[in-house]
C-alpha positions in Angstrom: 41.3 -33.1 60.3 44.8 -33.8 59.3 44.5 -37.5 59.2 41.7 -37.6 56.5 43.7 -35.2 54.5 46.8 -37.4 54.7 44.8 -40.5 53.9 43.3 -38.8 50.9 46.6 -37.6 49.7 48.1 -41.1 49.9 45.1 -42.4 48.0 45.4 -39.8 45.3 49.0 -40.6 44.9 48.4 -44.3 44.7 45.7 -43.8 42.1 48.0 -41.4 40.1 50.7 -43.9 40.0 48.2 -46.7 39.1 47.0 -44.6 36.2 50.6 -44.0 34.8 51.6 -47.6 35.3 48.7 -48.7 33.1 50.6 -47.2 30.1 52.5 -50.6 30.3 49.6 -52.0 28.4 50.4 -50.1 25.3 54.2 -49.5 25.6 57.0 -52.0 25.7 58.9 -49.8 28.3 57.0 -47.6 30.8 59.9 -46.1 32.6 59.9 -42.9 30.5 56.2 -42.3 31.2 56.7 -43.0 35.0 59.8 -40.9 35.3 58.0 -37.9 33.6 55.1 -38.4 36.0 57.5 -38.5 39.0 59.3 -35.2 37.9 56.0 -33.3 37.2 54.4 -34.5 40.5 57.4 -33.7 42.5 57.3 -30.1 41.3 53.6 -29.5 41.4 52.9 -31.3 44.6 55.0 -28.7 46.4 57.7 -31.2 47.5 60.5 -29.0 46.0 58.9 -25.5 46.4 55.7 -24.8 48.2 52.8 -24.3 45.6 52.1 -21.0 47.3 55.4 -19.7 46.1 54.8 -20.4 42.5 54.3 -17.5 40.1 50.5 -16.8 39.4 50.3 -18.6 36.2 52.4 -21.6 37.4 50.2 -21.7 40.4 47.1 -21.8 38.3 48.7 -24.7 36.2 49.4 -26.6 39.3 45.9 -26.1 40.7 44.5 -27.7 37.5 46.3 -30.9 38.4 45.8 -33.4 41.3 49.4 -33.0 42.5 48.9 -30.2 45.1 46.2 -32.5 46.8 48.8 -35.1 47.3 51.2 -33.1 49.4 50.6 -29.3 49.6 46.9 -29.8 50.9 47.7 -32.1 53.8 50.7 -30.0 54.8 48.4 -26.8 54.7 45.9 -28.6 56.9 48.5 -29.8 59.3 50.1 -26.4 59.6 46.9 -24.6 60.0 47.4 -22.6 56.9 43.7 -23.4 56.0 41.1 -23.1 58.8 37.5 -23.5 59.2 35.6 -23.7 56.0 38.7 -23.8 54.0 39.6 -27.2 55.5 36.2 -28.6 54.3 36.9 -27.1 50.7 40.4 -28.7 50.8 39.0 -32.1 51.8 36.3 -31.9 49.2 38.9 -31.0 46.6 40.9 -34.1 47.6 37.9 -36.2 47.5 37.1 -34.9 44.0 40.6 -35.6 42.7 40.5 -39.1 44.3 37.3 -39.8 42.3 38.7 -38.5 39.1 41.9 -40.4 39.3 40.1 -43.7 40.3 37.5 -43.3 37.6 40.1 -42.6 35.0 42.2 -45.5 36.1 39.2 -47.7 35.9 38.2 -46.5 32.4 41.8 -47.0 31.2 42.1 -50.5 32.8 38.9 -51.7 31.3 40.1 -50.4 27.7 43.4 -52.0 28.2 42.1 -55.4 29.3 39.7 -55.5 26.2 42.7 -55.2 23.9 45.5 -57.1 25.8 48.2 -58.5 23.7 50.8 -60.4 25.5 54.5 -59.7 24.2 57.1 -62.3 23.8 56.7 -66.0 24.6 
């Protein structure tokens, strides 16, 4: 079950980056938004410190974001930290976050292309 979790994690990461880069439709320079996204996703995905080590309130905040589904969830599945029905719950959570981020990206892209203004030229 590790491979589907890894694939879902990569897909969620792509969808999140796509969503953040859509800010370029409204901003002249998107680097600040993307940098903030990278910092927040690095912390909340468990790349620096495992999400399980966060204090209670910070763990709750992290669980309300898609970031643990990018890295911490696949690592938990690979290491066997989650087993049995918990693996199915983890995969369903990842699928849910993938759907949410993809749908949000689609909605933002539709709104952006409806009001596209080309700068310069």
